[in-house]
FITORTOR-442913 format. One line per 3 residues: their letters; for each residue y negated, x negated, z of N, C-alpha, C, O. Coordinates in Angstrom, 1 decimal, padded with zeros to 4 digits. Layout:
<nodes>
a> Y/X/Z/Y/X/Z/Y/X/Z/Y/X/Z ~ ...
</nodes>
This chain:
<nodes>
mka> -015.3/-001.0/-024.8/-015.4/-000.8/-023.6/-013.8/000.1/-022.9/-013.5/001.2/-023.3 ~ -013.2/-000.5/-022.2/-012.1/000.0/-021.4/-012.9/000.3/-020.4/-013.9/-000.2/-020.0 ~ -012.1/001.4/-019.6/-012.2/002.1/-017.9/-011.1/001.9/-017.5/-010.0/001.8/-018.1
lvi> -011.3/001.8/-015.8/-009.9/002.2/-014.9/-010.0/003.4/-014.3/-010.7/003.4/-013.2 ~ -009.7/004.3/-014.5/-010.1/005.5/-013.5/-009.2/005.9/-012.6/-008.4/006.7/-013.0 ~ -009.2/005.5/-011.3/-008.4/005.9/-010.5/-008.8/007.2/-009.4/-010.0/007.3/-009.1
sgg> -008.1/008.0/-008.9/-008.2/009.7/-008.5/-008.3/009.5/-007.3/-008.7/008.4/-006.9 ~ -008.0/010.4/-006.5/-007.7/010.4/-005.2/-006.6/011.1/-004.6/-005.6/011.4/-005.3 ~ -006.7/011.3/-003.2/-005.5/012.4/-003.0/-004.5/011.4/-001.8/-003.3/011.5/-001.7
gsk> -005.0/010.7/-001.2/-004.6/009.8/000.0/-003.6/008.8/-000.6/-004.1/007.9/-001.2 ~ -001.7/008.8/-000.6/-001.0/008.2/-001.4/-001.1/008.0/-002.5/-001.0/006.9/-002.9 ~ -001.3/009.0/-003.5/-001.5/009.3/-004.5/-002.3/008.3/-004.9/-001.8/007.4/-005.6
gaf> -003.8/008.2/-004.7/-005.0/007.4/-005.3/-004.2/005.3/-004.4/-004.0/004.2/-004.8 ~ -004.2/005.9/-003.5/-003.2/004.0/-002.8/-002.1/003.7/-004.2/-002.2/002.5/-004.6 ~ -001.2/004.4/-004.8/-000.3/004.7/-005.5/-000.7/004.1/-007.1/000.0/003.4/-007.9
agg> -002.0/004.5/-007.1/-002.9/004.3/-008.6/-003.4/002.8/-008.4/-003.7/002.1/-009.4 ~ -003.5/002.4/-007.3/-004.4/001.1/-007.1/-003.2/-000.1/-006.7/-003.3/-001.3/-006.6 ~ -002.2/000.8/-006.7/-000.8/-000.7/-007.1/-000.6/-000.5/-008.3/-000.4/-001.7/-008.7
vaq> -000.4/000.5/-009.3/-000.5/000.3/-010.4/-001.6/-000.2/-011.2/-001.4/-000.3/-012.4 ~ -002.8/-000.5/-010.8/-004.0/-001.1/-011.1/-003.7/-002.6/-011.0/-004.2/-003.5/-011.7 ~ -002.9/-002.6/-010.0/-002.8/-004.3/-009.4/-001.8/-004.8/-010.9/-002.0/-005.5/-011.9
yli> -000.7/-004.2/-010.3/000.3/-004.7/-011.9/-000.9/-004.9/-013.1/-001.2/-006.1/-013.4 ~ -001.5/-003.8/-013.8/-002.0/-003.9/-014.8/-002.3/-005.1/-015.0/-001.9/-006.0/-015.8 ~ -003.7/-004.8/-013.7/-004.9/-006.3/-013.9/-004.1/-008.1/-013.8/-004.5/-009.0/-014.5
ese> -003.0/-008.2/-012.6/-002.2/-008.8/-012.3/-001.6/-009.4/-013.5/-002.0/-010.4/-014.0 ~ -000.7/-008.8/-013.9/000.7/-009.3/-014.4/000.6/-008.7/-016.1/001.4/-009.2/-017.0 ~ -000.5/-007.5/-016.4/-000.7/-008.0/-017.5/-001.9/-008.0/-018.2/-002.3/-007.5/-019.3
gkd> -002.4/-008.6/-017.5/-004.1/-009.4/-018.0/-005.2/-008.6/-018.6/-006.1/-009.1/-019.3 ~ -004.9/-007.1/-018.1/-005.6/-006.6/-018.5/-007.4/-006.6/-017.9/-007.5/-007.0/-016.7 ~ -008.6/-006.3/-018.5/-009.8/-006.4/-017.9/-010.4/-005.2/-018.4/-009.9/-004.6/-019.4
ydm> -011.2/-004.9/-018.0/-011.7/-003.5/-017.5/-013.1/-004.1/-017.3/-013.4/-005.1/-016.6 ~ -014.0/-003.3/-018.2/-015.4/-003.0/-018.1/-016.1/-002.3/-016.9/-016.8/-002.7/-016.0 ~ -015.5/-001.1/-017.4/-016.1/000.1/-016.5/-014.7/000.9/-015.3/-013.7/001.4/-015.6
flg> -015.3/000.7/-014.0/-014.3/001.5/-013.1/-014.7/002.4/-012.7/-015.8/002.3/-012.1 ~ -014.2/003.6/-012.8/-014.7/005.2/-012.3/-013.4/005.8/-011.2/-012.4/006.3/-011.6 ~ -013.6/005.8/-010.0/-012.9/006.8/-008.5/-013.5/007.5/-008.1/-014.7/007.7/-008.3
tst> -012.9/007.9/-007.5/-012.6/009.4/-006.9/-011.7/009.3/-005.5/-010.6/008.8/-005.3 ~ -012.7/010.0/-004.3/-011.7/009.8/-002.5/-011.2/008.6/-002.4/-011.8/007.5/-002.2 ~ -009.5/008.8/-002.6/-009.2/007.0/-002.0/-009.4/006.2/-003.4/-009.2/005.0/-003.1
gsl> -009.6/006.2/-004.4/-009.9/005.9/-005.8/-011.5/005.1/-005.6/-011.8/004.1/-006.1 ~ -012.2/005.6/-005.0/-013.5/005.3/-005.1/-014.1/003.8/-003.3/-015.0/003.1/-002.9 ~ -012.6/004.2/-003.1/-012.5/003.3/-002.0/-011.8/001.9/-002.5/-011.8/000.9/-001.8
lip> -011.2/001.9/-003.6/-010.5/000.6/-004.3/-011.3/000.2/-005.4/-011.4/-000.9/-005.8 ~ -011.8/000.9/-005.7/-012.8/000.7/-007.2/-013.4/-000.7/-007.1/-012.9/-001.6/-007.7 ~ -014.4/-000.7/-006.4/-015.3/-001.9/-006.1/-014.6/-003.4/-005.2/-015.2/-004.4/-004.7
hla> -013.5/-003.2/-005.3/-012.4/-004.3/-004.8/-011.7/-004.6/-005.9/-011.5/-005.8/-006.1 ~ -011.3/-003.8/-006.9/-010.8/-004.0/-008.3/-011.8/-004.5/-008.9/-011.7/-005.7/-009.3 ~ -013.0/-003.8/-009.2/-013.7/-004.6/-010.0/-014.0/-006.0/-009.3/-014.1/-007.0/-010.0
and> -014.1/-006.1/-008.7/-014.4/-007.5/-008.5/-013.4/-008.8/-008.3/-013.5/-009.9/-007.9 ~ -012.5/-008.1/-008.8/-011.0/-008.9/-008.5/-011.0/-009.4/-007.5/-011.4/-010.6/-007.4 ~ -010.3/-008.7/-006.2/-010.4/-009.5/-005.0/-009.1/-008.2/-004.8/-009.3/-007.3/-004.0
igk> -007.8/-008.4/-005.6/-006.4/-007.4/-005.1/-006.4/-008.0/-003.9/-006.4/-007.0/-003.0 ~ -006.3/-009.4/-003.1/-005.4/-009.6/-002.1/-006.1/-008.6/-001.0/-005.6/-007.8/-000.2 ~ -007.3/-009.1/-001.2/-008.5/-008.5/000.1/-007.9/-006.9/000.2/-007.6/-006.3/001.2
lyn> -007.9/-006.2/-001.0/-008.0/-004.8/-001.0/-006.3/-004.2/-000.6/-006.1/-003.1/-000.1 ~ -005.3/-005.5/-000.9/-004.1/-004.9/-000.2/-003.7/-005.3/001.3/-003.0/-004.7/002.1 ~ -004.7/-006.6/001.5/-004.8/-006.3/003.4/-005.6/-005.0/003.7/-005.2/-004.3/004.6
ift> -006.6/-004.8/003.1/-007.1/-003.5/003.6/-006.9/-002.6/003.8/-007.6/-001.9/004.6 ~ -005.2/-001.7/002.5/-004.8/-001.1/002.4/-003.6/-001.2/003.7/-003.4/-000.4/004.6 ~ -003.1/-002.2/003.5/-001.6/-002.1/004.2/-001.9/-002.4/005.9/-001.0/-002.6/006.7
nvn> -003.3/-002.3/006.1/-003.6/-002.1/007.7/-004.5/-001.4/008.0/-005.2/-001.8/008.9 ~ -004.8/-000.3/007.4/-005.3/000.8/007.5/-005.0/001.8/008.8/-004.0/002.2/008.5 ~ -005.2/002.1/009.6/-004.9/003.3/010.8/-005.5/004.3/011.2/-006.7/004.1/010.8
qht> -005.6/005.4/011.9/-005.9/006.2/012.5/-007.8/005.4/013.1/-009.0/005.8/013.0 ~ -007.3/004.5/013.6/-008.5/004.4/014.1/-009.9/003.5/013.7/-010.9/003.2/014.3 ~ -009.3/003.3/012.1/-010.1/002.4/011.1/-010.5/003.6/010.4/-011.1/003.4/009.3
ifs> -010.4/005.1/011.0/-010.9/005.7/009.6/-012.2/007.2/010.6/-013.4/007.5/010.4 ~ -011.0/007.7/011.6/-011.7/008.4/012.7/-012.7/008.2/014.1/-012.1/008.3/015.2 ~ -013.7/007.9/014.2/-014.4/007.9/015.4/-014.4/009.2/016.2/-014.9/009.1/017.3
vnp> -014.1/010.1/015.8/-013.3/011.1/016.8/-012.4/011.7/015.5/-012.8/012.2/014.4 ~ -011.1/011.4/016.0/-009.5/011.7/015.1/-009.5/013.6/015.5/-010.0/014.0/016.6 ~ -009.1/014.4/014.5/-008.7/015.4/014.9/-007.1/015.8/014.5/-006.7/016.9/014.1
fnv> -006.4/014.7/014.8/-005.0/014.7/015.1/-004.7/014.0/016.3/-005.5/013.3/016.9 ~ -003.1/014.3/016.6/-002.5/013.6/017.6/-001.4/013.5/016.6/-000.9/014.3/015.9 ~ -001.2/012.1/016.9/000.2/011.4/016.1/000.9/011.0/017.0/000.5/010.1/017.7
rkk> 002.3/011.6/017.2/003.2/011.0/018.2/004.4/010.8/017.8/005.1/011.7/017.3 ~ 004.9/009.3/018.1/006.1/008.8/017.7/007.7/009.7/017.8/007.8/010.1/018.9 ~ 008.5/010.0/017.3/009.6/010.5/018.2/010.9/009.7/017.3/011.2/010.4/016.4
gdr> 011.7/008.6/017.4/012.3/008.0/016.9/011.7/007.2/015.7/010.7/006.5/015.9 ~ 012.4/007.2/014.5/011.5/006.8/013.1/010.7/007.4/012.6/010.2/007.0/011.6 ~ 010.2/008.5/013.1/009.4/009.5/012.5/008.1/009.8/013.1/007.8/009.2/014.2
efv> 007.2/010.7/012.4/005.9/010.8/013.2/006.2/012.0/013.1/007.2/012.4/012.5 ~ 005.2/012.7/013.7/005.0/013.9/014.1/003.5/013.8/014.4/003.0/012.9/015.1 ~ 002.6/015.4/013.7/001.2/015.1/013.7/001.0/016.6/013.6/001.6/017.4/012.8
sin> -000.1/016.9/014.6/-000.7/017.8/015.0/-002.3/017.7/015.4/-002.8/016.6/015.6 ~ -002.8/018.9/015.7/-004.2/019.1/015.4/-003.9/018.4/016.8/-002.8/018.3/017.4 ~ -005.7/017.9/017.4/-006.0/017.4/018.3/-007.1/018.8/018.9/-008.3/018.8/018.9
fls> -006.4/019.8/019.5/-007.5/020.6/020.1/-008.5/020.5/020.8/-009.6/021.0/020.6 ~ -008.2/019.7/021.7/-009.5/019.0/022.6/-010.7/017.9/021.9/-011.7/017.5/022.4 ~ -010.3/017.8/021.1/-011.4/016.8/020.5/-012.0/017.9/019.4/-013.2/017.9/019.0
tlm> -011.0/019.0/019.0/-011.3/019.5/017.9/-012.5/020.7/018.3/-013.3/021.3/017.5 ~ -012.4/021.0/020.2/-013.3/022.3/020.8/-014.3/021.3/021.3/-015.2/021.7/022.1 ~ -014.3/020.1/021.1/-015.7/019.6/021.5/-016.6/019.3/020.4/-017.8/019.1/020.6
qfi> -015.9/019.3/019.3/-016.7/019.1/018.0/-017.6/020.5/017.6/-018.7/020.5/017.0 ~ -016.7/021.6/018.0/-017.3/022.7/017.8/-018.3/023.0/018.9/-019.4/023.4/018.5 ~ -018.0/022.8/020.6/-019.7/022.7/021.5/-020.4/022.0/021.1/-021.5/022.3/021.5
krr> -020.5/020.9/020.1/-021.6/020.0/019.9/-022.0/020.6/019.1/-023.1/020.2/018.8 ~ -021.4/021.9/018.1/-022.5/022.4/016.8/-021.9/020.9/015.6/-022.5/020.7/014.5 ~ -021.4/020.5/015.8/-020.3/019.7/014.3/-019.8/020.3/013.0/-018.8/021.1/013.0
rtf> -020.3/019.8/012.1/-020.0/020.9/011.2/-018.2/020.5/010.5/-017.8/021.1/009.5 ~ -017.3/019.4/011.3/-016.2/019.0/011.5/-015.2/018.6/012.0/-015.3/017.6/012.8 ~ -014.1/019.0/011.9/-013.3/018.9/012.9/-013.2/017.7/013.7/-013.1/017.6/014.9
ges> -013.3/016.7/013.0/-013.6/014.9/013.2/-014.7/014.3/012.8/-015.5/015.1/012.3 ~ -015.1/013.0/012.7/-015.8/012.1/012.5/-015.2/010.9/012.0/-014.2/010.2/012.4 ~ -016.1/010.7/010.6/-015.1/009.2/009.8/-016.6/008.3/009.8/-017.1/007.8/008.8
nal> -017.1/008.2/010.7/-018.0/006.4/011.1/-017.1/005.7/011.7/-017.7/005.2/012.6 ~ -016.1/005.3/011.6/-015.4/004.3/011.7/-014.8/003.6/010.2/-014.4/002.5/009.8 ~ -015.0/005.1/009.4/-014.1/004.5/007.5/-015.6/004.2/007.4/-015.6/003.2/006.7
rrn> -016.8/004.4/007.8/-018.3/004.0/006.8/-018.5/002.6/007.7/-019.0/001.7/007.0 ~ -018.0/002.3/009.1/-018.4/000.8/009.4/-017.3/000.2/008.9/-017.9/-000.7/008.3 ~ -016.0/000.1/008.6/-014.6/-000.3/007.8/-015.1/-001.0/006.0/-015.0/-002.1/005.4
ikr> -015.7/000.4/005.8/-016.3/-000.4/004.1/-017.3/-001.1/004.1/-017.5/-001.9/003.3 ~ -018.3/-000.8/005.3/-019.5/-002.0/005.2/-019.0/-003.3/005.6/-019.5/-004.3/005.1 ~ -017.8/-003.3/006.8/-017.1/-004.3/006.6/-016.4/-005.1/005.5/-016.2/-006.3/005.6
nlt> -016.3/-004.8/005.0/-014.8/-004.9/003.9/-016.2/-005.2/002.4/-016.2/-006.2/001.7 ~ -016.9/-004.3/002.4/-017.7/-004.5/000.7/-019.0/-005.0/001.8/-019.6/-004.4/002.7 ~ -019.2/-006.3/001.2/-020.4/-006.9/001.6/-021.4/-006.8/000.4/-021.3/-006.4/-000.8
lee> -022.6/-007.3/001.2/-023.7/-007.3/000.1/-023.7/-008.1/-001.5/-024.1/-007.8/-002.7 ~ -022.9/-009.2/-000.9/-022.9/-010.7/-001.7/-021.5/-009.7/-003.1/-021.5/-010.1/-004.2 ~ -020.7/-008.7/-002.5/-019.7/-008.9/-003.1/-020.3/-007.3/-004.1/-019.7/-006.9/-005.1
yek> -021.1/-006.9/-003.8/-022.0/-005.5/-004.5/-023.0/-006.0/-005.5/-023.3/-005.4/-006.5 ~ -023.5/-007.4/-005.2/-024.3/-007.4/-006.2/-023.8/-008.7/-007.2/-024.7/-009.2/-007.9 ~ -022.6/-009.2/-007.2/-022.0/-009.6/-007.6/-021.5/-009.1/-008.9/-021.4/-009.6/-010.1
ika> -021.0/-007.7/-008.3/-019.8/-006.6/-009.1/-021.1/-005.8/-009.9/-020.8/-005.3/-011.0 ~ -022.6/-005.6/-009.4/-023.5/-005.2/-010.1/-024.0/-005.8/-011.0/-024.5/-005.1/-011.9 ~ -023.9/-007.6/-011.2/-024.0/-008.2/-012.0/-022.9/-008.8/-013.0/-022.9/-009.7/-013.7
tkd> -022.3/-008.1/-012.7/-020.6/-008.9/-013.7/-020.3/-007.7/-014.5/-020.4/-007.7/-015.7 ~ -019.8/-006.4/-014.0/-019.5/-005.4/-014.6/-020.6/-004.4/-015.6/-021.8/-004.1/-015.6 ~ -019.5/-004.0/-016.2/-020.7/-002.5/-016.9/-021.4/-001.6/-016.5/-022.5/-001.2/-017.0
dvi> -020.5/-001.2/-015.1/-020.5/000.4/-014.5/-019.4/000.3/-013.4/-018.4/-000.3/-013.9 ~ -019.4/000.5/-012.4/-018.6/000.5/-011.1/-019.4/002.3/-010.9/-020.6/002.5/-010.7 ~ -018.4/003.5/-011.1/-018.7/004.6/-010.6/-018.2/005.3/-009.4/-017.0/005.2/-009.2
vtv> -019.0/006.0/-008.5/-017.7/007.2/-007.7/-018.1/008.2/-008.1/-019.1/008.3/-008.9 ~ -017.4/009.4/-007.3/-017.3/010.8/-008.0/-017.1/011.4/-006.6/-016.2/011.1/-005.9 ~ -018.4/012.5/-006.3/-018.4/012.8/-005.2/-018.9/014.6/-005.7/-019.8/015.0/-006.5
tnl> -018.0/015.4/-004.8/-018.3/016.6/-004.7/-019.3/017.1/-003.7/-019.1/017.2/-002.5 ~ -020.7/017.6/-004.6/-021.5/018.1/-003.2/-020.9/019.7/-003.5/-020.9/020.5/-004.4 ~ -020.6/019.7/-002.5/-020.4/021.4/-001.4/-021.6/022.4/-001.7/-021.7/023.5/-002.2
skn> -022.5/021.7/-001.3/-024.1/022.7/-000.8/-024.2/023.2/-002.4/-024.2/024.4/-002.6 ~ -024.3/022.3/-003.6/-024.3/022.6/-005.1/-023.3/023.3/-005.8/-023.6/024.0/-006.8 ~ -021.7/023.1/-005.1/-021.2/023.3/-006.3/-020.4/023.0/-006.9/-019.4/023.6/-007.1
rve> -020.7/021.5/-007.4/-020.9/020.7/-008.3/-020.5/019.4/-008.6/-020.9/018.9/-007.5 ~ -020.1/018.4/-009.2/-019.2/017.6/-009.1/-020.6/016.3/-009.3/-021.7/016.6/-009.8 ~ -020.4/015.3/-009.0/-021.7/014.1/-009.0/-021.1/012.9/-009.2/-020.1/012.5/-008.6
yks> -021.9/012.1/-010.3/-021.5/010.8/-010.5/-022.7/009.8/-009.8/-023.9/009.9/-010.1 ~ -022.3/008.9/-009.1/-023.2/007.6/-008.3/-022.6/006.0/-009.2/-021.6/005.4/-009.4 ~ -023.8/006.1/-009.5/-023.1/004.9/-010.5/-023.9/003.4/-009.6/-025.1/003.3/-009.5
ike> -023.0/002.3/-009.0/-023.4/000.9/-008.9/-024.6/000.6/-009.5/-025.3/-000.3/-009.0 ~ -025.2/001.2/-010.7/-026.2/000.3/-011.0/-027.6/001.7/-010.8/-028.8/001.6/-011.2 ~ -027.1/002.6/-010.2/-028.7/003.4/-010.3/-029.2/003.5/-008.1/-030.1/004.2/-007.6
csy> -028.3/002.6/-007.4/-028.3/003.1/-006.1/-027.8/001.5/-005.3/-027.0/000.5/-005.5 ~ -028.6/001.8/-004.4/-028.6/000.3/-003.4/-027.6/000.2/-002.5/-027.0/001.3/-002.3 ~ -027.2/-001.1/-001.5/-026.2/-001.6/-001.5/-025.5/-000.3/-000.1/-024.3/-000.1/000.2
def> -026.4/000.1/000.5/-026.3/001.5/001.9/-026.0/002.6/001.0/-024.9/003.0/001.3 ~ -026.6/003.2/-000.1/-026.5/004.3/-000.3/-025.1/004.2/-001.1/-024.3/005.1/-000.9 ~ -024.7/003.0/-002.2/-023.2/003.3/-002.3/-022.3/002.9/-001.3/-021.1/003.2/-001.4
cdw> -022.8/002.3/-000.1/-021.5/002.2/000.6/-021.0/003.8/000.5/-019.9/004.3/000.1 ~ -022.4/004.4/001.3/-022.5/006.0/001.5/-021.7/007.1/000.7/-020.9/007.9/001.1 ~ -022.3/006.7/-000.7/-021.4/007.6/-001.5/-019.9/007.4/-001.7/-019.3/008.1/-002.6
iw> -019.3/006.5/-001.0/-017.8/006.2/-001.0/-017.3/006.2/000.5/-016.1/006.3/000.9 ~ -018.2/006.0/001.0/-017.9/007.2/002.3/-017.4/008.3/002.5/-017.4/008.8/003.7
</nodes>
């Protein structure tokens, strides 16, 4: 059994996705199990479905609006550079609303469901040995592994989110 493991870390996970694309398309590698953490968990369902073109399109067109419904950052462009700072107004509003986060990523959740359909989920579940996402349970202070074989479509999308 061969496994493809993709780590997280934003751009590091996206780089690993490019390496996976090379291994699958150019080297003809085939994997039975797919495991991802954070950014890697966003990548692995599409890699498991062998839908690399769609994955490339998703990752090259992502922006702040496709991730955050309440954005905790201000991004300004000056020339060819981008400057990122904290959006104090949205952060203050989150605090007033007694939210636990500075921002909200409900837009990312909608984007996941828009790009990973129920049909694709069922295809992956039927054709691959396993697709596993890792999540950190901060309440229990431990890592948890969530298998596509043990949860519904909605639960799997929530674990990726």
